[in-house]
DSSP file (Angstrom, degrees, kcal/mol; ACC not computed):
  #  RESIDUE AA STRUCTURE BP1 BP2  ACC     N-H-->O    O-->H-N    N-H-->O    O-->H-N    TCO  KAPPA ALPHA  PHI   PSI    X-CA   Y-CA   Z-CA
    1    1 A M    >>        0   0    0      0, 0.0     4,-1.6     0, 0.0     3,-0.7   0.000 360.0 360.0 360.0 -41.2   46.7   -3.0  -25.9
    2    2 A S  H 3>  +     0   0    0      1,-0.3     4,-1.6     2,-0.2     0, 0.0   0.836 360.0  59.5 -60.7 -31.2   44.2   -4.2  -23.2
    3    3 A T  H 34 S+     0   0    0      1,-0.2    -1,-0.3     2,-0.2     5,-0.1   0.840 105.7  47.6 -67.2 -31.8   46.0   -7.6  -23.3
    4    4 A L  H <> S+     0   0    0     -3,-0.7     4,-1.3     1,-0.2    -1,-0.2   0.798 108.3  55.2 -77.6 -28.0   49.2   -5.9  -22.4
    5    5 A K  H  X S+     0   0    0     -4,-1.6     4,-1.8     2,-0.2    -2,-0.2   0.816 100.3  60.9 -73.3 -29.7   47.6   -4.0  -19.6
    6    6 A K  H  X S+     0   0    0     -4,-1.6     4,-1.3     1,-0.2     3,-0.3   0.966 108.5  39.9 -63.9 -53.5   46.3   -7.2  -18.0
    7    7 A P  H  > S+     0   0    0      0, 0.0     4,-1.7     0, 0.0    -1,-0.2   0.834 110.4  62.0 -64.5 -31.1   49.7   -8.8  -17.4
    8    8 A N  H  < S+     0   0    0     -4,-1.3     7,-0.2     1,-0.2    -2,-0.2   0.909 104.5  46.7 -59.9 -41.7   51.0   -5.4  -16.3
    9    9 A L  H  < S+     0   0    0     -4,-1.8    -1,-0.2    -3,-0.3    -3,-0.1   0.806 108.8  56.0 -70.6 -28.5   48.6   -5.3  -13.4
   10   10 A A  H  < S+     0   0    0     -4,-1.3    -1,-0.2    -5,-0.2    -2,-0.2   0.798  93.0  82.4 -73.2 -27.7   49.5   -8.8  -12.5
   11   11 A D     X  -     0   0    0     -4,-1.7     4,-2.5     1,-0.2     5,-0.2  -0.689  67.4-157.6 -81.8 121.1   53.2   -7.8  -12.3
   12   12 A P  H  > S+     0   0    0      0, 0.0     4,-2.1     0, 0.0    -1,-0.2   0.871  94.0  50.4 -63.8 -37.7   53.9   -6.2   -8.9
   13   13 A K  H  > S+     0   0    0      2,-0.2     4,-1.7     1,-0.2     5,-0.1   0.937 114.3  42.6 -67.4 -45.4   56.9   -4.4  -10.2
   14   14 A L  H  > S+     0   0    0      1,-0.2     4,-2.3     2,-0.2    -1,-0.2   0.871 112.4  55.0 -67.8 -35.4   55.0   -2.9  -13.2
   15   15 A R  H  X S+     0   0    0     -4,-2.5     4,-2.4    -7,-0.2    -1,-0.2   0.898 106.7  50.5 -64.6 -39.7   52.1   -2.1  -10.9
   16   16 A A  H  X S+     0   0    0     -4,-2.1     4,-1.9     1,-0.2    -1,-0.2   0.879 109.4  51.8 -64.9 -37.4   54.4   -0.1   -8.6
   17   17 A K  H  X S+     0   0    0     -4,-1.7     4,-2.3     2,-0.2    -2,-0.2   0.906 110.8  47.1 -65.7 -40.8   55.7    1.7  -11.6
   18   18 A L  H  < S+     0   0    0     -4,-2.3    -2,-0.2     2,-0.2    -1,-0.2   0.875 109.6  53.7 -68.3 -36.9   52.1    2.6  -12.7
   19   19 A A  H  < S+     0   0    0     -4,-2.4    -1,-0.2     1,-0.2    -2,-0.2   0.870 111.6  45.5 -65.6 -35.5   51.2    3.6   -9.2
   20   20 A K  H  <        0   0    0     -4,-1.9    -2,-0.2     1,-0.2    -1,-0.2   0.900 360.0 360.0 -71.5 -40.1   54.2    6.0   -9.3
   21   21 A G     <        0   0    0     -4,-2.3    -1,-0.2    -5,-0.2    -2,-0.1   0.518 360.0 360.0  -0.3 360.0   53.2    7.2  -12.7
């Protein structure tokens, strides 16, 4: 799971989604 979280943080779009969370 942590491996999926790493690329997620690298993605600006996904990062924005997490920030909105």
